[in-house]
C-alpha positions as CSV (number, residue, x, y, z in Angstrom):
1,M,-33.9,29.4,54.1
2,L,-32.8,25.8,54.8
3,K,-33.8,23.8,51.7
4,D,-35.0,20.2,51.4
5,P,-32.0,18.2,50.1
6,F,-34.1,16.5,47.4
7,L,-36.8,19.0,46.4
8,K,-34.9,22.3,46.7
9,K,-37.8,23.9,48.6
10,H,-38.2,24.9,52.2
11,F,-37.1,22.0,54.6
12,E,-40.0,20.7,56.6
13,P,-38.9,18.6,59.6
14,S,-41.1,15.6,60.3
15,L,-40.7,12.2,62.0
16,T,-40.8,10.5,58.6
17,W,-37.2,11.7,58.0
18,F,-36.2,9.3,60.8
19,I,-38.3,6.2,59.6
20,G,-38.6,6.6,55.9
21,M,-35.6,4.3,55.3
22,F,-37.6,1.4,56.7
23,D,-39.9,1.5,53.7
24,V,-39.4,-1.9,51.9
25,Y,-42.1,-1.5,49.2
26,D,-40.9,-3.3,46.1
27,R,-37.7,-4.3,48.0
28,E,-39.2,-6.9,50.2
29,E,-36.8,-9.6,49.1
30,T,-33.7,-7.4,49.8
31,R,-34.3,-4.6,52.2
32,G,-37.3,-6.3,53.7
33,V,-35.2,-9.4,54.5
34,E,-32.4,-7.2,55.9
35,L,-34.8,-5.3,58.2
36,G,-37.1,-8.2,58.9
37,V,-34.8,-9.7,61.5
38,Y,-35.3,-6.7,63.8
39,N,-38.3,-6.1,66.1
40,P,-38.8,-2.3,66.6
41,D,-40.4,-2.9,70.0
42,D,-37.3,-4.7,71.3
43,P,-34.9,-2.2,72.9
44,V,-31.8,-4.0,71.7
45,D,-33.1,-4.2,68.2
46,R,-34.3,-0.7,68.3
47,E,-30.9,0.7,69.2
48,I,-29.4,-1.2,66.2
49,L,-32.1,0.2,63.9
50,V,-31.7,3.7,65.2
51,R,-27.9,3.8,65.0
52,K,-27.6,2.0,61.6
53,Y,-30.6,3.5,59.8
54,C,-32.3,6.4,61.5
55,L,-29.3,8.5,62.3
56,D,-27.1,7.6,59.3
57,L,-28.4,10.3,57.0
58,P,-25.5,11.4,54.8
59,Y,-27.8,13.4,52.5
60,L,-28.6,15.8,55.4
61,S,-26.3,18.6,56.5
62,Y,-25.5,19.4,60.1
63,R,-28.1,22.1,59.9
64,H,-30.8,19.7,58.7
65,K,-29.9,17.4,61.6
66,Y,-30.2,20.2,64.1
67,V,-33.6,21.3,62.8
68,L,-34.8,17.6,62.9
69,F,-33.4,17.2,66.4
70,E,-35.2,20.4,67.6
71,F,-38.4,19.2,66.0
72,L,-38.1,15.8,67.7
73,E,-37.4,17.4,71.0
74,R,-40.5,19.6,70.7
75,V,-42.9,16.8,69.8
76,L,-41.5,14.6,72.6
77,K,-42.5,17.3,75.0
78,D,-46.1,17.2,73.7
79,S,-48.0,14.6,75.7
80,N,-50.8,14.5,73.1
81,Y,-48.6,14.0,70.0
82,D,-49.6,10.9,68.0
83,F,-46.4,9.0,67.5
84,Q,-48.1,6.1,65.8
85,S,-49.3,8.3,62.9
86,P,-46.0,8.3,61.0
87,F,-46.2,4.5,60.9
88,E,-49.7,4.5,59.5
89,I,-49.8,3.9,55.7
90,D,-52.7,4.7,53.5
91,E,-53.5,1.7,51.4
92,C,-53.1,3.8,48.2
93,E,-49.5,4.6,49.1
94,A,-46.6,2.6,47.6
95,I,-45.0,2.1,51.1
96,S,-44.7,-1.0,53.3
97,W,-42.9,-1.9,56.5
98,P,-40.6,-4.9,56.9
99,R,-42.7,-6.6,59.6
100,E,-46.2,-6.5,61.0
101,E,-45.0,-5.0,64.2
102,W,-44.1,-1.8,62.4
103,Y,-47.8,-1.1,61.6
104,S,-48.7,-0.9,65.3
105,L,-45.8,-0.5,67.7
106,S,-46.5,-1.2,71.3
107,D,-45.0,2.2,72.3
108,P,-44.2,4.4,69.3
109,R,-43.2,7.3,71.6
110,S,-40.4,5.2,73.0
111,F,-39.1,4.5,69.5
112,F,-38.7,8.2,68.9
113,Q,-37.3,8.7,72.4
114,S,-34.6,6.2,71.5
115,I,-33.8,8.2,68.4
116,Y,-33.6,11.4,70.5
117,Q,-31.3,9.9,73.1
118,L,-29.0,8.3,70.5
119,A,-29.0,11.4,68.3
120,Q,-27.5,13.4,71.2
121,E,-24.5,11.1,71.1
122,V,-24.2,10.3,67.3
123,W,-24.9,13.8,66.1
124,K,-23.2,15.6,69.0
125,E,-20.6,17.5,66.8
126,D,-23.2,18.4,64.2
127,L,-25.7,19.7,66.8
128,L,-22.9,21.7,68.6
129,K,-21.8,23.2,65.3
130,A,-25.3,24.2,64.3
131,S,-26.2,25.5,67.7
132,G,-23.5,28.1,67.5
133,E,-24.8,29.6,64.2
134,D,-27.5,32.2,63.6
135,K,-30.4,30.2,62.3
136,T,-32.0,33.2,60.6
137,T,-29.1,33.1,58.0
138,W,-30.0,29.5,56.9
């Protein structure tokens, strides 16, 4: 069983693994300023965000990356999937985004499509390595 790297229980892939690092709650003056210069709806800014933050996940093994990639591939094929929901924050949660644009992206699906496209390049070796393994042994 592939385990969550933090909780040591079954790893559950979700889109929040890709965007959780954009949470600036209680770090608005540091992380918020750093991320606040980027507009997630702008394709150039989005590529920087994806490369620098979404895919730089040193705490995930190649197997975790493969499972996340497969999950992302699956939901991108679902025309009814709600890609805005991972960006929605309950007012009781201690989470906040760096800019107002993050709360309602103009096309949240394209944000995740960018992650998928760039992950094929950035994670290429990890994905290849994991694809050659028997996943039932994880």
